[in-house]
N, CA, C and O atoms as CSV, one atom per row, in Angstrom:
chain,resi,resn,atom,element,x,y,z
A,1,UNK,N,N,82.624,48.377,41.828
A,1,UNK,CA,C,81.257,48.146,41.443
A,1,UNK,C,C,80.335,48.268,42.644
A,1,UNK,O,O,80.723,47.965,43.772
A,2,UNK,N,N,79.159,48.695,42.402
A,2,UNK,CA,C,78.197,48.857,43.489
A,2,UNK,C,C,77.584,47.513,43.846
A,2,UNK,O,O,77.420,46.664,42.969
A,3,UNK,N,N,77.236,47.295,45.131
A,3,UNK,CA,C,76.642,46.016,45.525
A,3,UNK,C,C,75.317,45.768,44.824
A,3,UNK,O,O,75.006,44.620,44.508
A,4,UNK,N,N,74.539,46.784,44.573
A,4,UNK,CA,C,73.257,46.611,43.885
A,4,UNK,C,C,73.435,46.401,42.392
A,4,UNK,O,O,72.517,45.934,41.717
A,5,UNK,N,N,74.612,46.742,41.867
A,5,UNK,CA,C,74.900,46.606,40.446
A,5,UNK,C,C,74.968,45.156,40.007
A,5,UNK,O,O,74.552,44.821,38.898
A,6,UNK,N,N,75.493,44.289,40.873
A,6,UNK,CA,C,75.564,42.867,40.543
A,6,UNK,C,C,74.163,42.266,40.438
A,6,UNK,O,O,73.882,41.453,39.558
A,7,UNK,N,N,73.318,42.673,41.331
A,7,UNK,CA,C,71.935,42.162,41.292
A,7,UNK,C,C,71.246,42.607,40.008
A,7,UNK,O,O,70.525,41.836,39.374
A,8,UNK,N,N,71.475,43.840,39.643
A,8,UNK,CA,C,70.856,44.366,38.425
A,8,UNK,C,C,71.379,43.626,37.200
A,8,UNK,O,O,70.620,43.307,36.285
A,9,UNK,N,N,72.690,43.354,37.193
A,9,UNK,CA,C,73.268,42.600,36.070
A,9,UNK,C,C,72.689,41.196,35.998
A,9,UNK,O,O,72.364,40.717,34.912
A,10,UNK,N,N,72.560,40.545,37.120
A,10,UNK,CA,C,71.986,39.187,37.156
A,10,UNK,C,C,70.534,39.224,36.706
A,10,UNK,O,O,70.077,38.364,35.952
A,11,UNK,N,N,69.823,40.231,37.180
A,11,UNK,CA,C,68.412,40.366,36.794
A,11,UNK,C,C,68.278,40.614,35.297
A,11,UNK,O,O,67.422,40.018,34.644
A,12,UNK,N,N,69.106,41.476,34.757
A,12,UNK,CA,C,69.071,41.752,33.316
A,12,UNK,C,C,69.482,40.528,32.506
A,12,UNK,O,O,68.900,40.251,31.457
A,13,UNK,N,N,70.488,39.791,32.993
A,13,UNK,CA,C,70.913,38.571,32.310
A,13,UNK,C,C,69.772,37.549,32.290
A,13,UNK,O,O,69.520,36.910,31.269
A,14,UNK,N,N,69.099,37.406,33.409
A,14,UNK,CA,C,67.961,36.474,33.478
A,14,UNK,C,C,66.851,36.915,32.523
A,14,UNK,O,O,66.222,36.080,31.874
A,15,UNK,N,N,66.613,38.214,32.439
A,15,UNK,CA,C,65.583,38.721,31.525
A,15,UNK,C,C,65.961,38.448,30.074
A,15,UNK,O,O,65.108,38.073,29.269
A,16,UNK,N,N,67.235,38.633,29.738
A,16,UNK,CA,C,67.703,38.375,28.370
A,16,UNK,C,C,67.571,36.894,28.042
A,16,UNK,O,O,67.126,36.529,26.953
A,17,UNK,N,N,67.960,36.043,28.986
A,17,UNK,CA,C,67.850,34.597,28.759
A,17,UNK,C,C,66.382,34.196,28.577
A,17,UNK,O,O,66.060,33.403,27.692
A,18,UNK,N,N,65.513,34.733,29.395
A,18,UNK,CA,C,64.076,34.428,29.275
A,18,UNK,C,C,63.531,34.892,27.921
A,18,UNK,O,O,62.759,34.180,27.277
A,19,UNK,N,N,63.935,36.073,27.502
A,19,UNK,CA,C,63.482,36.587,26.193
A,19,UNK,C,C,64.004,35.707,25.060
A,19,UNK,O,O,63.278,35.417,24.109
A,20,UNK,N,N,65.250,35.289,25.162
A,20,UNK,CA,C,65.832,34.429,24.125
A,20,UNK,C,C,65.093,33.099,24.051
A,20,UNK,O,O,64.772,32.612,22.967
A,21,UNK,N,N,64.828,32.518,25.221
A,21,UNK,CA,C,64.073,31.260,25.234
A,21,UNK,C,C,62.662,31.449,24.679
A,21,UNK,O,O,62.128,30.573,24.000
A,22,UNK,N,N,62.080,32.584,24.973
A,22,UNK,CA,C,60.744,32.882,24.457
A,22,UNK,C,C,60.766,32.983,22.932
A,22,UNK,O,O,59.866,32.476,22.262
A,23,UNK,N,N,61.784,33.632,22.389
A,23,UNK,CA,C,61.914,33.748,20.925
A,23,UNK,C,C,62.086,32.377,20.300
A,23,UNK,O,O,61.445,32.070,19.295
A,24,UNK,N,N,62.937,31.555,20.876
A,24,UNK,CA,C,63.167,30.206,20.345
A,24,UNK,C,C,61.873,29.394,20.374
A,24,UNK,O,O,61.537,28.718,19.401
A,25,UNK,N,N,61.155,29.464,21.484
A,25,UNK,CA,C,59.896,28.736,21.616
A,25,UNK,C,C,58.876,29.221,20.584
A,25,UNK,O,O,58.182,28.411,19.969
A,26,UNK,N,N,58.785,30.514,20.398
A,26,UNK,CA,C,57.839,31.080,19.428
A,26,UNK,C,C,58.187,30.643,18.009
A,26,UNK,O,O,57.300,30.288,17.233
A,27,UNK,N,N,59.457,30.666,17.672
A,27,UNK,CA,C,59.878,30.237,16.336
A,27,UNK,C,C,59.569,28.756,16.113
A,27,UNK,O,O,59.128,28.360,15.034
A,28,UNK,N,N,59.801,27.954,17.133
A,28,UNK,CA,C,59.516,26.520,17.017
A,28,UNK,C,C,58.019,26.291,16.780
A,28,UNK,O,O,57.640,25.497,15.919
A,29,UNK,N,N,57.178,26.982,17.539
A,29,UNK,CA,C,55.733,26.852,17.362
A,29,UNK,C,C,55.308,27.327,15.982
A,29,UNK,O,O,54.459,26.704,15.345
A,30,UNK,N,N,55.889,28.424,15.517
A,30,UNK,CA,C,55.549,28.953,14.194
A,30,UNK,C,C,55.923,27.960,13.104
A,30,UNK,O,O,55.170,27.768,12.150
A,31,UNK,N,N,57.080,27.334,13.242
A,31,UNK,CA,C,57.505,26.329,12.243
A,31,UNK,C,C,56.567,25.123,12.250
A,31,UNK,O,O,56.189,24.620,11.192
A,32,UNK,N,N,56.196,24.668,13.434
A,32,UNK,CA,C,55.271,23.537,13.522
A,32,UNK,C,C,53.927,23.880,12.879
A,32,UNK,O,O,53.346,23.057,12.172
A,33,UNK,N,N,53.437,25.092,13.125
A,33,UNK,CA,C,52.157,25.502,12.536
A,33,UNK,C,C,52.271,25.651,11.022
A,33,UNK,O,O,51.329,25.329,10.297
A,34,UNK,N,N,53.404,26.132,10.543
A,34,UNK,CA,C,53.601,26.266,9.101
A,34,UNK,C,C,53.619,24.893,8.442
A,34,UNK,O,O,53.029,24.704,7.379
A,35,UNK,N,N,54.293,23.939,9.067
A,35,UNK,CA,C,54.323,22.567,8.530
A,35,UNK,C,C,52.911,21.986,8.507
A,35,UNK,O,O,52.522,21.341,7.533
A,36,UNK,N,N,52.146,22.209,9.569
A,36,UNK,CA,C,50.760,21.724,9.615
A,36,UNK,C,C,49.923,22.384,8.524
A,36,UNK,O,O,49.091,21.726,7.898
A,37,UNK,N,N,50.134,23.674,8.290
A,37,UNK,CA,C,49.414,24.386,7.239
A,37,UNK,C,C,49.733,23.794,5.875
A,37,UNK,O,O,48.830,23.596,5.061
A,38,UNK,N,N,51.000,23.509,5.616
A,38,UNK,CA,C,51.387,22.932,4.329
A,38,UNK,C,C,50.763,21.555,4.133
A,38,UNK,O,O,50.331,21.220,3.030
A,39,UNK,N,N,50.713,20.758,5.193
A,39,UNK,CA,C,50.087,19.437,5.097
A,39,UNK,C,C,48.597,19.565,4.787
A,39,UNK,O,O,48.059,18.796,3.990
A,40,UNK,N,N,47.937,20.527,5.409
A,40,UNK,CA,C,46.504,20.732,5.160
A,40,UNK,C,C,46.257,21.230,3.732
A,40,UNK,O,O,45.264,20.864,3.103
A,41,UNK,N,N,47.162,22.059,3.234
A,41,UNK,CA,C,47.032,22.505,1.843
A,41,UNK,C,C,47.172,21.338,0.880
A,41,UNK,O,O,46.430,21.240,-0.098
A,42,UNK,N,N,48.128,20.448,1.159
A,42,UNK,CA,C,48.304,19.255,0.329
A,42,UNK,C,C,47.051,18.382,0.382
A,42,UNK,O,O,46.599,17.870,-0.642
A,43,UNK,N,N,46.506,18.220,1.560
A,43,UNK,CA,C,45.291,17.400,1.729
A,43,UNK,C,C,44.121,18.028,0.969
A,43,UNK,O,O,43.330,17.323,0.343
A,44,UNK,N,N,44.018,19.354,1.028
A,44,UNK,CA,C,42.954,20.046,0.296
A,44,UNK,C,C,43.109,19.818,-1.203
A,44,UNK,O,O,42.121,19.623,-1.911
A,45,UNK,N,N,44.345,19.844,-1.684
A,45,UNK,CA,C,44.592,19.597,-3.117
A,45,UNK,C,C,44.202,18.171,-3.486
A,45,UNK,O,O,43.588,17.946,-4.529
A,46,UNK,N,N,44.554,17.209,-2.638
A,46,UNK,CA,C,44.178,15.811,-2.887
A,46,UNK,C,C,42.666,15.651,-2.923
A,46,UNK,O,O,42.131,14.942,-3.775
A,47,UNK,N,N,41.978,16.312,-1.995
A,47,UNK,CA,C,40.519,16.224,-1.962
A,47,UNK,C,C,39.894,16.878,-3.191
A,47,UNK,O,O,38.866,16.417,-3.687
A,48,UNK,N,N,40.505,17.933,-3.676
A,48,UNK,CA,C,39.992,18.587,-4.879
A,48,UNK,C,C,40.136,17.672,-6.098
A,48,UNK,O,O,39.238,17.602,-6.937
A,49,UNK,N,N,41.263,16.977,-6.188
A,49,UNK,CA,C,41.469,16.017,-7.281
A,49,UNK,C,C,40.454,14.880,-7.171
A,49,UNK,O,O,39.859,14.469,-8.167
A,50,UNK,N,N,40.264,14.378,-5.954
A,50,UNK,CA,C,39.296,13.290,-5.748
A,50,UNK,C,C,37.883,13.758,-6.104
A,50,UNK,O,O,37.112,12.997,-6.690
A,51,UNK,N,N,37.537,14.991,-5.758
A,51,UNK,CA,C,36.216,15.540,-6.084
A,51,UNK,C,C,36.015,15.567,-7.598
A,51,UNK,O,O,34.943,15.213,-8.090
A,52,UNK,N,N,37.030,15.981,-8.328
A,52,UNK,CA,C,36.942,15.995,-9.792
A,52,UNK,C,C,36.750,14.593,-10.354
A,52,UNK,O,O,35.969,14.394,-11.284
A,53,UNK,N,N,37.458,13.629,-9.793
A,53,UNK,CA,C,37.318,12.244,-10.245
A,53,UNK,C,C,35.920,11.713,-9.951
A,53,UNK,O,O,35.340,11.004,-10.773
A,54,UNK,N,N,35.379,12.051,-8.791
A,54,UNK,CA,C,34.031,11.600,-8.440
A,54,UNK,C,C,32.980,12.234,-9.338
A,54,UNK,O,O,32.004,11.579,-9.707
A,55,UNK,N,N,33.167,13.501,-9.693
A,55,UNK,CA,C,32.225,14.143,-10.607
A,55,UNK,C,C,32.265,13.481,-11.977
A,55,UNK,O,O,31.223,13.275,-12.600
A,56,UNK,N,N,33.462,13.149,-12.446
A,56,UNK,CA,C,33.597,12.456,-13.725
A,56,UNK,C,C,32.934,11.090,-13.668
A,56,UNK,O,O,32.231,10.698,-14.599
A,57,UNK,N,N,33.153,10.373,-12.588
A,57,UNK,CA,C,32.538,9.054,-12.418
A,57,UNK,C,C,31.016,9.159,-12.382
A,57,UNK,O,O,30.319,8.341,-12.983
A,58,UNK,N,N,30.506,10.158,-11.682
A,58,UNK,CA,C,29.056,10.348,-11.604
A,58,UNK,C,C,28.474,10.637,-12.987
A,58,UNK,O,O,27.426,10.100,-13.346
A,59,UNK,N,N,29.146,11.478,-13.758
A,59,UNK,CA,C,28.628,11.789,-15.091
A,59,UNK,C,C,28.660,10.555,-15.993
A,59,UNK,O,O,27.804,10.393,-16.863
A,60,UNK,N,N,29.651,9.687,-15.780
A,60,UNK,CA,C,29.723,8.444,-16.563
A,60,UNK,C,C,28.572,7.510,-16.196
A,60,UNK,O,O,27.915,6.955,-17.077
A,61,UNK,N,N,28.328,7.335,-14.891
A,61,UNK,CA,C,27.266,6.441,-14.446
A,61,UNK,C,C,25.882,6.947,-14.849
A,61,UNK,O,O,24.973,6.151,-15.083
A,62,UNK,N,N,25.721,8.256,-14.929
A,62,UNK,CA,C,24.404,8.829,-15.215
A,62,UNK,C,C,24.215,9.171,-16.691
A,62,UNK,O,O,23.244,9.843,-17.039
A,63,UNK,N,N,25.107,8.732,-17.556
A,63,UNK,CA,C,24.980,9.041,-18.979
A,63,UNK,C,C,23.660,8.459,-19.509
A,63,UNK,O,O,23.329,7.311,-19.212
A,64,UNK,N,N,22.912,9.239,-20.285
A,64,UNK,CA,C,21.608,8.772,-20.773
A,64,UNK,C,C,21.683,7.452,-21.540
A,64,UNK,O,O,20.803,6.604,-21.392
A,65,UNK,N,N,22.709,7.271,-22.348
A,65,UNK,CA,C,22.838,6.015,-23.100
A,65,UNK,C,C,23.007,4.817,-22.192
A,65,UNK,O,O,22.432,3.757,-22.439
A,66,UNK,N,N,23.783,4.979,-21.158
A,66,UNK,CA,C,23.991,3.884,-20.201
A,66,UNK,C,C,22.702,3.566,-19.452
A,66,UNK,O,O,22.349,2.399,-19.282
A,67,UNK,N,N,22.004,4.603,-19.008
A,67,UNK,CA,C,20.741,4.395,-18.284
A,67,UNK,C,C,19.735,3.689,-19.179
A,67,UNK,O,O,19.045,2.770,-18.737
A,68,UNK,N,N,19.651,4.113,-20.435
A,68,UNK,CA,C,18.698,3.478,-21.356
A,68,UNK,C,C,19.068,2.018,-21.603
A,68,UNK,O,O,18.190,1.157,-21.643
A,69,UNK,N,N,20.351,1.735,-21.768
A,69,UNK,CA,C,20.792,0.355,-22.007
A,69,UNK,C,C,20.426,-0.544,-20.825
A,69,UNK,O,O,19.955,-1.665,-21.019
A,70,UNK,N,N,20.638,-0.057,-19.614
A,70,UNK,CA,C,20.301,-0.842,-18.414
A,70,UNK,C,C,18.788,-1.029,-18.314
A,70,UNK,O,O,18.311,-2.108,-17.961
A,71,UNK,N,N,18.038,0.029,-18.627
A,71,UNK,CA,C,16.573,-0.074,-18.559
A,71,UNK,C,C,16.063,-1.128,-19.526
A,71,UNK,O,O,15.142,-1.872,-19.188
A,72,UNK,N,N,16.632,-1.209,-20.709
A,72,UNK,CA,C,16.177,-2.177,-21.707
A,72,UNK,C,C,16.639,-3.585,-21.355
A,72,UNK,O,O,15.839,-4.520,-21.374
A,73,UNK,N,N,17.916,-3.745,-21.035
A,73,UNK,CA,C,18.466,-5.096,-20.818
A,73,UNK,C,C,18.048,-5.700,-19.472
A,73,UNK,O,O,17.558,-6.828,-19.422
A,74,UNK,N,N,18.236,-4.965,-18.409
A,74,UNK,CA,C,18.025,-5.554,-17.090
A,74,UNK,C,C,16.595,-5.421,-16.590
A,74,UNK,O,O,16.101,-6.298,-15.880
A,75,UNK,N,N,15.928,-4.336,-16.952
A,75,UNK,CA,C,14.580,-4.104,-16.436
A,75,UNK,C,C,13.488,-4.391,-17.470
A,75,UNK,O,O,12.300,-4.244,-17.183
A,76,UNK,N,N,13.898,-4.802,-18.674
A,76,UNK,CA,C,12.975,-5.094,-19.768
A,76,UNK,C,C,11.990,-3.940,-20.006
A,76,UNK,O,O,10.800,-4.163,-20.229
A,77,UNK,N,N,12.497,-2.731,-19.955
A,77,UNK,CA,C,11.651,-1.570,-20.208
A,77,UNK,C,C,11.708,-1.246,-21.700
A,77,UNK,O,O,12.654,-1.622,-22.393
A,78,UNK,N,N,10.695,-0.551,-22.178
A,78,UNK,CA,C,10.649,-0.133,-23.576
A,78,UNK,C,C,9.875,1.167,-23.663
A,78,UNK,O,O,9.161,1.544,-22.734
A,79,UNK,N,N,10.022,1.846,-24.784
A,79,UNK,CA,C,9.258,3.058,-25.003
A,79,UNK,C,C,7.806,2.675,-25.301
A,79,UNK,O,O,7.572,1.686,-25.995
A,80,UNK,N,N,6.837,3.421,-24.799
A,80,UNK,CA,C,5.438,3.090,-25.077
A,80,UNK,C,C,5.083,3.443,-26.526
A,80,UNK,O,O,5.639,4.366,-27.121
A,81,UNK,N,N,4.150,2.682,-27.059
A,81,UNK,CA,C,3.658,2.992,-28.408
A,81,UNK,C,C,2.723,4.191,-28.324
A,81,UNK,O,O,2.320,4.598,-27.235
A,82,UNK,N,N,2.383,4.751,-29.472
A,82,UNK,CA,C,1.531,5.942,-29.476
A,82,UNK,C,C,0.138,5.631,-28.921
A,82,UNK,O,O,-0.516,6.525,-28.385
A,83,UNK,N,N,-0.324,4.394,-29.038
A,83,UNK,CA,C,-1.627,4.025,-28.493
A,83,UNK,C,C,-1.603,3.950,-26.966
A,83,UNK,O,O,-2.641,4.096,-26.320
A,84,UNK,N,N,-0.450,3.728,-26.403
A,84,UNK,CA,C,-0.330,3.594,-24.954
A,84,UNK,C,C,-0.117,4.929,-24.236
A,84,UNK,O,O,-0.139,4.987,-23.007
A,85,UNK,N,N,0.084,5.976,-24.990
A,85,UNK,CA,C,0.347,7.284,-24.380
A,85,UNK,C,C,-0.963,7.988,-24.084
A,85,UNK,O,O,-1.827,8.092,-24.954
A,86,UNK,N,N,-1.111,8.467,-22.866
A,86,UNK,CA,C,-2.312,9.198,-22.442
A,86,UNK,C,C,-1.872,10.549,-21.879
A,86,UNK,O,O,-0.899,10.638,-21.130
A,87,UNK,N,N,-2.593,11.578,-22.248
A,87,UNK,CA,C,-2.325,12.906,-21.722
A,87,UNK,C,C,-3.339,13.203,-20.634
A,87,UNK,O,O,-4.536,12.983,-20.819
A,88,UNK,N,N,-2.875,13.692,-19.521
A,88,UNK,CA,C,-3.739,14.020,-18.397
A,88,UNK,C,C,-3.638,15.520,-18.191
A,88,UNK,O,O,-2.548,16.065,-18.017
A,89,UNK,N,N,-4.769,16.169,-18.211
A,89,UNK,CA,C,-4.799,17.610,-18.018
A,89,UNK,C,C,-5.168,17.889,-16.567
A,89,UNK,O,O,-6.147,17.351,-16.049
A,90,UNK,N,N,-4.385,18.724,-15.928
A,90,UNK,CA,C,-4.634,19.057,-14.531
A,90,UNK,C,C,-5.070,20.511,-14.477
A,90,UNK,O,O,-4.351,21.413,-14.909
A,91,UNK,N,N,-6.254,20.714,-13.941
A,91,UNK,CA,C,-6.785,22.073,-13.786
A,91,UNK,C,C,-6.279,22.639,-12.464
A,91,UNK,O,O,-6.195,21.922,-11.467
A,92,UNK,N,N,-5.942,23.922,-12.458
A,92,UNK,CA,C,-5.548,24.533,-11.186
A,92,UNK,C,C,-6.700,24.484,-10.192
A,92,UNK,O,O,-7.867,24.488,-10.582
A,93,UNK,N,N,-6.371,24.439,-8.918
A,93,UNK,CA,C,-7.366,24.362,-7.847
A,93,UNK,C,C,-8.321,25.545,-7.949
A,93,UNK,O,O,-7.868,26.679,-8.107
A,94,UNK,N,N,-9.627,25.316,-7.863
A,94,UNK,CA,C,-10.622,26.372,-7.904
A,94,UNK,C,C,-11.161,26.648,-9.293
A,94,UNK,O,O,-12.113,27.417,-9.433
A,95,UNK,N,N,-10.589,26.052,-10.319
A,95,UNK,CA,C,-11.074,26.289,-11.683
A,95,UNK,C,C,-11.704,25.022,-12.271
A,95,UNK,O,O,-11.840,24.909,-13.489
A,96,UNK,N,N,-12.078,24.099,-11.440
A,96,UNK,CA,C,-12.683,22.864,-11.939
A,96,UNK,C,C,-14.103,23.131,-12.451
A,96,UNK,O,O,-14.865,23.903,-11.869
A,97,UNK,N,N,-14.414,22.485,-13.520
A,97,UNK,CA,C,-15.760,22.623,-14.080
A,97,UNK,C,C,-16.516,21.326,-13.851
A,97,UNK,O,O,-15.951,20.239,-13.965
A,98,UNK,N,N,-17.796,21.447,-13.526
A,98,UNK,CA,C,-18.578,20.229,-13.237
A,98,UNK,C,C,-18.810,19.371,-14.444
A,98,UNK,O,O,-19.449,18.324,-14.343
């Protein structure tokens, strides 16, 4: 064997080992990122379910019947009689008549 051949073999072996370690490291990072992605997808799904529940709750709280019941019972509000209703006409700016 040539004296320079051993050095070349050692150098090539070191390069192969470095490449192998690089592949292992890359795969490990890819797996960690994939796991993080899956967790974020699960969280997004949970937030979507919560958003739907909040929309349902909002529609329940804002139901016209519920609002009217609270206005009558707690605020003692009532519909005005026909004598109490006044119509106000608003003229556009510049078209007022003296």
